[in-house]
C-alpha positions as CSV (number, residue, x, y, z in Angstrom):
1,M,0.1,0.2,-0.1
2,P,0.8,3.6,-0.3
3,T,2.0,5.9,2.5
4,V,1.3,9.0,2.9
5,L,2.8,10.9,6.3
6,I,1.4,14.3,7.3
7,T,2.5,16.8,9.5
8,G,0.0,18.8,11.2
9,A,-2.6,16.1,11.5
10,N,-4.4,16.2,14.5
11,R,-7.3,19.1,13.3
12,G,-8.8,20.5,9.7
13,L,-7.0,19.9,6.6
14,G,-4.4,17.5,8.3
15,L,-6.6,15.4,10.1
16,E,-9.3,15.2,7.1
17,F,-5.7,13.8,5.2
18,T,-5.6,12.2,7.2
19,K,-8.8,10.0,7.1
20,Q,-9.7,10.0,3.8
21,Y,-6.2,8.4,2.9
22,A,-6.7,5.7,5.3
23,E,-10.3,5.0,4.3
24,A,-8.4,5.1,0.5
25,G,-5.6,2.9,2.4
26,W,-3.4,4.1,2.7
27,Q,-0.8,3.9,5.4
28,V,-0.6,6.9,7.4
29,L,2.2,8.6,9.7
30,A,0.1,11.3,11.2
31,C,2.4,13.5,13.0
32,C,1.2,16.5,15.1
33,R,2.5,18.1,17.8
34,K,1.0,17.0,21.1
35,P,-0.6,13.5,19.8
36,E,-1.6,12.5,24.0
37,S,-3.9,15.3,24.0
38,S,-4.9,15.0,19.9
39,E,-8.5,13.4,20.4
40,E,-9.8,13.4,16.5
41,L,-7.4,12.0,15.9
42,L,-6.2,9.1,17.8
43,Q,-10.1,8.3,18.1
44,L,-9.5,7.8,14.7
45,A,-6.6,6.1,14.4
46,M,-8.0,4.1,16.5
47,Q,-10.5,3.3,14.3
48,F,-7.9,2.5,11.1
49,K,-5.7,0.9,13.7
50,E,-3.9,-1.3,10.6
51,H,-3.4,1.9,8.3
52,I,-2.8,4.8,10.6
53,S,0.7,5.0,12.9
54,V,0.4,8.6,15.1
55,H,4.7,11.0,15.3
56,Q,5.1,13.2,17.6
57,L,6.7,15.7,15.2
58,D,6.5,19.9,16.5
59,V,8.0,21.3,12.6
60,G,9.1,24.0,14.3
61,D,12.0,21.5,16.6
62,F,14.9,20.3,14.0
63,H,16.1,18.8,16.0
64,Q,12.5,16.3,17.0
65,V,12.2,16.5,12.7
66,D,15.4,14.9,12.3
67,H,14.8,12.5,15.0
68,L,11.9,10.6,13.7
69,A,13.4,10.7,10.1
70,A,16.5,8.8,11.6
71,S,13.1,6.5,13.1
72,L,12.0,5.7,9.7
73,A,14.8,5.2,7.8
74,D,13.7,2.8,6.2
75,K,10.6,3.4,5.3
76,P,9.4,4.8,1.9
77,I,7.2,7.1,1.7
78,D,4.8,7.8,-1.0
79,V,3.4,11.5,-1.0
80,L,5.2,13.7,2.1
81,L,2.2,16.9,3.1
82,N,3.5,19.9,4.9
83,N,0.6,20.6,6.3
84,A,1.3,22.6,9.2
85,G,1.6,26.3,9.8
86,I,0.5,29.2,11.4
87,Y,-1.6,32.2,10.7
88,P,-0.2,34.9,13.1
89,D,-1.6,38.0,12.2
90,S,-4.5,39.8,14.5
91,P,-8.0,40.4,12.2
92,N,-6.7,44.5,13.6
93,Q,-3.6,44.2,12.3
94,V,-2.4,47.5,10.6
95,F,1.1,48.8,9.0
96,S,2.1,51.3,12.0
97,E,2.1,47.7,14.1
98,A,3.6,44.6,12.8
99,D,4.6,42.5,15.8
100,Y,8.6,41.4,14.1
101,A,8.1,38.5,16.6
102,A,5.5,36.6,15.8
103,W,6.0,37.5,11.8
104,I,9.8,35.4,12.2
105,E,8.1,32.9,14.2
106,A,5.7,32.6,10.7
107,F,9.3,32.5,8.4
108,R,10.4,29.4,10.7
109,I,6.9,27.8,10.7
110,N,5.3,28.2,8.2
111,S,8.7,28.7,5.5
112,V,11.6,27.7,6.9
113,A,9.9,24.2,9.0
114,P,8.6,22.9,5.4
115,F,11.9,23.1,3.7
116,K,13.7,20.9,7.0
117,V,10.7,18.6,6.9
118,A,11.7,18.2,2.9
119,Q,15.5,17.9,3.8
120,A,15.0,15.3,6.3
121,F,12.9,12.8,4.4
122,T,13.7,13.6,1.3
123,P,16.0,10.2,1.2
124,H,11.9,8.4,1.8
125,L,10.7,9.9,-0.8
126,Q,13.6,8.7,-2.9
127,Q,12.5,5.6,-1.5
128,G,8.9,5.9,-3.0
129,T,7.4,4.8,-4.9
130,L,5.4,8.1,-6.5
131,K,7.7,10.3,-5.4
132,K,5.8,13.7,-4.6
133,L,6.3,16.4,-2.2
134,V,3.3,18.4,-1.7
135,N,3.7,22.5,0.5
136,M,0.2,23.8,1.2
137,T,0.2,27.1,0.8
138,S,-2.0,29.8,0.1
139,K,-3.3,31.8,-2.3
140,M,-3.0,34.6,0.5
141,G,1.0,34.1,-1.0
142,S,0.2,34.9,-4.7
143,I,1.7,38.7,-5.3
144,A,-0.3,38.8,-8.6
145,D,-3.5,38.1,-6.6
146,N,-3.0,40.1,-4.5
147,T,-5.8,43.1,-4.3
148,S,-6.9,43.7,-1.0
149,G,-2.8,44.4,0.5
150,G,-2.7,43.5,4.8
151,S,-2.2,40.2,6.1
152,Y,1.5,40.8,6.2
153,I,2.5,39.1,8.1
154,Y,0.8,36.0,6.7
155,R,1.1,37.1,2.8
156,S,4.6,37.0,2.9
157,S,5.4,34.3,5.1
158,K,3.5,31.8,2.3
159,T,5.2,34.0,-0.7
160,A,8.5,32.4,0.8
161,L,7.2,29.0,0.9
162,N,6.7,29.3,-2.4
163,M,10.0,30.4,-3.7
164,I,11.4,27.6,-1.7
165,S,8.9,25.0,-3.3
166,K,9.9,26.3,-6.9
167,S,13.6,25.7,-5.9
168,L,13.3,22.8,-4.2
169,S,11.2,21.9,-8.1
170,I,13.9,21.7,-10.0
171,E,16.4,20.5,-7.5
172,L,14.8,17.5,-6.3
173,A,13.4,17.0,-10.7
174,K,16.6,14.9,-11.0
175,D,15.4,12.4,-8.5
176,G,12.8,12.1,-9.7
177,I,10.0,13.6,-7.2
178,T,7.3,16.5,-7.7
179,T,7.3,19.3,-6.0
180,L,3.6,20.7,-6.1
181,L,2.7,23.8,-4.2
182,L,-1.3,23.6,-3.3
183,H,-3.6,26.2,-1.9
184,P,-6.5,24.4,-0.3
185,G,-9.3,27.7,-1.1
186,W,-11.2,28.7,2.1
187,V,-12.3,26.1,4.1
188,L,-14.3,26.0,7.1
189,T,-11.5,25.3,9.7
190,D,-10.2,27.5,13.3
191,M,-7.8,29.4,10.4
192,G,-10.0,29.5,7.7
193,G,-13.2,30.2,10.7
194,P,-16.7,30.7,10.1
195,N,-17.6,32.4,6.9
196,A,-15.3,30.2,4.8
197,L,-17.1,28.9,1.4
198,I,-15.7,24.5,1.7
199,N,-16.0,22.0,4.2
200,T,-12.5,20.2,4.7
201,E,-14.4,17.3,2.8
202,Q,-15.2,19.7,-0.2
203,S,-11.4,21.0,0.0
204,I,-9.5,17.7,0.5
205,S,-11.6,15.5,-2.4
206,G,-10.4,17.8,-4.1
207,L,-6.7,18.2,-3.0
208,R,-5.9,14.8,-4.1
209,K,-7.7,14.4,-7.2
210,V,-4.5,16.9,-7.5
211,I,-1.8,15.4,-5.9
212,D,-3.1,11.8,-8.1
213,Q,-3.0,13.6,-11.3
214,A,0.4,15.1,-10.9
215,S,2.9,14.3,-12.3
216,L,7.2,15.4,-12.7
217,A,5.9,17.6,-15.9
218,D,3.6,19.9,-13.2
219,A,6.9,19.8,-10.4
220,G,6.9,23.2,-9.3
221,K,3.2,24.5,-9.8
222,F,0.7,26.1,-8.3
223,Y,-2.3,24.7,-7.8
224,A,-6.3,25.5,-6.2
225,Y,-8.0,22.9,-4.5
226,D,-10.8,22.8,-8.0
227,G,-7.2,22.3,-10.1
228,Q,-7.5,25.5,-11.7
229,E,-3.0,26.7,-11.6
230,I,-2.5,29.9,-9.7
231,P,-1.3,32.9,-10.9
232,W,2.5,34.1,-8.6
């Protein structure tokens, strides 16, 4: 059976990814910061005992990333799904009151951490059959699509991830690894809020289809959950 590693698997998009891949018969390496308090994920793992294993992983702790990669050294991974992220912008954020500490933390978690995870688990992808590296980004990281301004912290952290992913797509193509950037849509999650337009099931069903259909020719491209390509 194919194997997927998912970061931030304890809630929202990550939890739905875990559920749908397990239902499809995949082996899921579900990673999160605090497994002991991730009740929904643990219940799901009990439901799909043969398909889901839960692993502690704080993507911001790079030593922990290396430790998990080492503990799974002989495990081929078909899809590496960098899903964990934060949205530190205040709803009332204004130009004159930037929170620089929060900004640096956003870059560490949303931009640098996915690179570190990719770096640590590339050997596992090389052993896999499908060889797909998926970085969850956002349309808010698109420069061309930015017509409203604001959200400086989140936007810039995702734009940085986009550039990192583009470079990874070029470097890793020699190993047959397809690097994708995916926008989940505006989703009803803790991060997306109550006014979002689609639910997690709709988003993840669409994203899985994009991942399934992607080939090396799509490496470095930026897609929405409905398969539409997003401008940089």
